[in-house]
N, C-alpha and C positions, 0 to 999 in steps of 0.2 A: 356845781363845779367850783372847788376852790381849793387851794394851795396853803391855806392856813399853817398846814403841819410841816411844810417847808419853810415858811417865813419866821415861825416861832414856836421852837420844839417843846416849849412848857406848857403848862396850863395857861389859857387867856388870863390876863389879869383883870381883877375882879374889877376895876372902873370900866375897862372897855367890854366887859363882860355884861355890865349893867347899861352901858350905852347902847350895846348893839341889840337890844331885845325891846321889844314893843315902840309905842310911841309911833312916832315919824319915821323911824329908821326901818320897822317893819314894812312899811309900804315898798321898800326897796326890793324886798325878795320877789315883786311883782313886775319890776322892769329889768330888762335885759340888756346885756353889755354890747349885743350888736345891733342896735338901732331899727330893729325890725327886718332885718335882713335874713335873719335866720327863719323866717315865717315863708320866705318865697322857696320855690323849687330850682334855685340856682343849685348846680353841683358844688359849687364853692362853698355854700352856706349849709347844704343838706349834710356835708360831711362832719359837721361838727359835733363832738362827741356826746355833752351834756349841757343841760341849761345853765349859763354863766348869768348870773345876776349883779345889778348894782350893790346889793347887800354883800354878795361874795366878794366884790372889788373893795367896797369900803372898809370892811374887816379886814383884808388883807394889806390896804394901804394902812390902815392904822395900826397894824402887828408888825410892818416893815419900821413904820416911823417910830413905834416904840423899841425896836430893835436896835436902831441906828442913833437915839437920842436919851431914852430911859426918862423922856420928858412927859408927863401926861396930858399937858396942855396941847401939846404938838400933837400927841397920837388921838386925842379928841377932834381936834380940828382935821386931821386924815380922815377920822372915822366920819365926819358930818361933811365931808367937801361935798357929796353929790345929794345931799338930802333934799335939794332942789330939782333934781333931775326929774322931768317928766316922763310919762311912758312914751317909749320909742326914742326917747334921750336925743339925740341931734338931729332927728328927725324934726323936731318942733323947732330947732334952728334954722333948717332949710326952710321952714313954714313960715318963719319970720324974715328969712332972705340973708341970714347970716351964714353964708356958706363957707366962708374963709376962715373968721375966728372962732365959730361955733361957740361963743359963750352967751349968747341971748337969755339964758334962764339962771345964769350966775347971781343974778344980782337978788334973787329971792332967798339966798342960804339963810342971812342974817335975820331976815324977819321969820321965818320959819322957825330957827332957833329960839329967837326973842319971845314968840307967840306960843310957844309949847309949853304948857304945864309941867308935862312930864320930863322934859329935857332941863328946865330951869330947876325943878328939884332936885334932879341928878347933879348939875353943876354946883348948885349950892353946898350939896352934900359932899363935895369933893375940893370945894373953896375955889372954884373958878367962876367968872362972869362971861357973858355972852360974847364980848369983844375978845377974849382969850380963844376963843375956838372957832369963831366965825368965818375967818378969812385965812384960809391955809396957806395963800401965796407968801404971807408973811415968814414962813417957815420953809428956809431953802431945802431941809432934808423933806419935807412933805410934798412941797412943789417949788418949781423954779423955771426960767424961762428955758422954752426949747431951744437948742438939742438939747439941754443937760439932763442928766439922770437924777431923777427925785423917786420917792416911795410910789407916787402916782403912777409914773411912766414905768417904773420898775414893774407893779404889780400888774398892770393890764398886759403889759408884753409878756410877762411871765405866764400870765391865764390864757392869753390868746395863743401862745405859742404851743401849750399843752393841749387845749381844746381842738384846734386845727390840725393837732397831730404832726406839727412841725418839730418840736423837742420833747422828748421824755422828761418825767419828773425826775429821773436820776441826773439828766443833764442841767435842768434847772437847779437842782440842788448843788450840783459842782459849781456852776456859777455863781449862786447865791454865798456859798461859802468863801468865795475869792474876795467877797467885796467888804470896804472898809470907808470911812469917813476921813477926808483930808480936806486942803484948802484947795481953791481952785484958782483961776486967772485973776479973779477979783477979791481973792483973800476972803471968799465965802466958804460955807462947810458945803460939800456936795459928797453924794455916794460914789465910789470909784471902786476900779479894781485893782488888783495886787499884781496880776499878770496879764501880759499884752495878748497872748492866746485866749484866755478868756473873756476880756474884753472885745475881742474880735469876733469872736463866737456870738456875743450877746447883741453887740452891734449889726452885725449881718442878720440875726434875727428879728431884731426891732425893724430893720429894713424891708423884710420879707411881710412881716405885718402890715408895714407902711403901706406896701403895694396892694393888700387887702383892701386896707381901709379906703384906698381911692381906686380902686378897681372899677371897670365900667359897671360889673353887677352891684358893687356896692353905692355906687354914684347914682344909678338907675333906681334901684330898691328904695332909697331913701327920699329919692324926688317924689316918684310914684305915691309912696305912701304920704308923703306930705300932701300932696293934692287930694289924695283920699280923705285924708282928716280934714282939711281945710272945707272941701266940700261937703263932708258930712257935719261940721259944725253949721255951714251955711244953711244946711237942710234942716239944722236943730234936732238932729239924731243924736249928736253929742254937745257938749260944750267944752270951752277950754278949760273950766275948772275940772272936767272930767279928766283931762290930760295929767293932772296930779293925783290920779287914783292908781288903778293897776292895770296893766295891758289886758289882763283876761276880762276885765269889767269893761273897757272900752270894746274889745271884740264882742264880746257879749250882746251890747247895745248896737253894733254895727248889724250883727247878725239877725238882730230881732226885726230889722228892717228889710223887706224883699229887695228893695233896688240896692241898698248898701252892701247887703248878704251878697249879692251878685258881683259888685265890685269888689269885696274882699276877697272873694274865691277867685277872681280874675288876678288880683294882687298875689295871691298864695300860689296861683298857677304858673308866675314868670321862671323861664326855665334856659332863655338863651337870648344872648344881647347880639343886635345886628348893628354895625357901624356905618354911618355914612348915608343913611337912607333919609330921603326929604321930610319926611314926615317925623324925623326924629328931635331930640331935645338936647342941648349944650348945657352941662352940667359940672361947673367948677367945683372943687371941694379944698379943704386943708389937708394939705400933705404933713406927715407924721414921721418924725425919724428921732433917732436917738445917737448921739456922737459922745462915746462915754470918756471920761478920763482913765488914764493908766497912772497910778501913784508914781509919781516923778520923774514920768517920760512925755506926758502929753495926752492930746485927744487922737480917739483911732483914726480920725480922717488924717491927721499928720504923721501917723505912723505906718499906715496901711493903705500902699498905693492902690491896692485892688478894691478896697471898700470905698476910697475916696472917688475912684473912677464909677463905682456901682451908684454911690450917692449923687454923684454929679447927673448921670444919666437920668436916674428917678426924677431930679428937682427938675430937670431940663423938659420931661416927657409933657407934651402938651395935652392939655384935658379939651381943647377946640375940635370936637368931634361931635357928631350928632349920634344920639344913641336912642336905639328903639328897642322895647323888650316885647319877646315873644312868649305867650302865655299858651299853656298846655291843658287849658280847662280844669281846673281844679276843682275838687268836690268834697265838701266838708263831709259827706255821708262815706265816701270812699276813704278819707282820710282817717274818720274815727272808726271804719271796719278794719283798717290797716293798723291801728293802733291796738285794737282790742287783739287781732292775730299776733301781733308782736308780743302782747301782755300773757297771752295764753301760751306761746313758745316759752316765755321765760320761765311761768309757773311750772310748765313741764320739764325744763332743765333744771330747774330749782329742786323739783321731786326727785328726779332721776340722781342728782348728785347726793343729796339727802339720804336715798336709799343705799347707794354705792358707798357712802360713808359709814353707814350704819351695818352695812352687811358683814358677818362673821364676826361682831361683837357681841359679848354675852351680855343677858340680861337678868333681871330678877324673875324667879320661878313665879 
């Protein structure tokens, strides 16, 4: 699932097209944006419409950066900003105890770019050095301090709003078309809205997604998967190095071992959260939100009392509660049968549509 066609309506620039293909970037096709939560049976995540990968996000962030800067170095930095993201993404931060900042894996970014023969050839061809593209934090359009709006936050907010069914592509386009670049309170460039109404809609949408990112289901699923992966590493079923491959490969290794397969199926079966049980666990997590600027007026939190109140309630909500997950006895065999049946239905529907479209049309004798 990607919204590239909304971010940049022309052909993808050749330098980005070259950068997004092959090499270390291709691995991100196999790393999801929802940190493994989409593998559970929680209704919140079973409603996700299509796979949304780190590759989708990275290219989207690069296209948005290019849209607002026309600077290849900044766009490259946005493209490569998640190149060090491991399988299941921030679950590995949980595994390393980095619940609140969720930045424990970012230090690998420069090394991966510097050590990649493919990327070094690419950068040399376009006249850039590793340091020009290895840290997107230096470019405020690509990334800036929360809760400001950057291409990175803009992309994953738009992508998740569509994928969770909270906004339509038409609504996203309407908001994107209202964006411009101006100077913020610190006289730095920042992506901002021209109209208050569009900014309010986006800020509310980002807050909706922020609630999902720290929902009981999300926090529990990430912690449960972190424990599962740590135990699999300790049992020598997988290695730390495996975490920098693709999620399917990790899952295959887990399922090749009877005990780990059982644990994976149990994880897949989580469908309900019970709060307050003594056997539950307390799980803190980083709260994400965006407070965008309206050109010439200020931030939404200063302009909209309703948003300011909702944001305050979100930030004040305690995570000091014990969470217990209820698993429904997930079976990989049953899931495979379900997927096969869904595929057959899809083939039947497409065949029927093809026949309907062709009916009544003349053909060569």
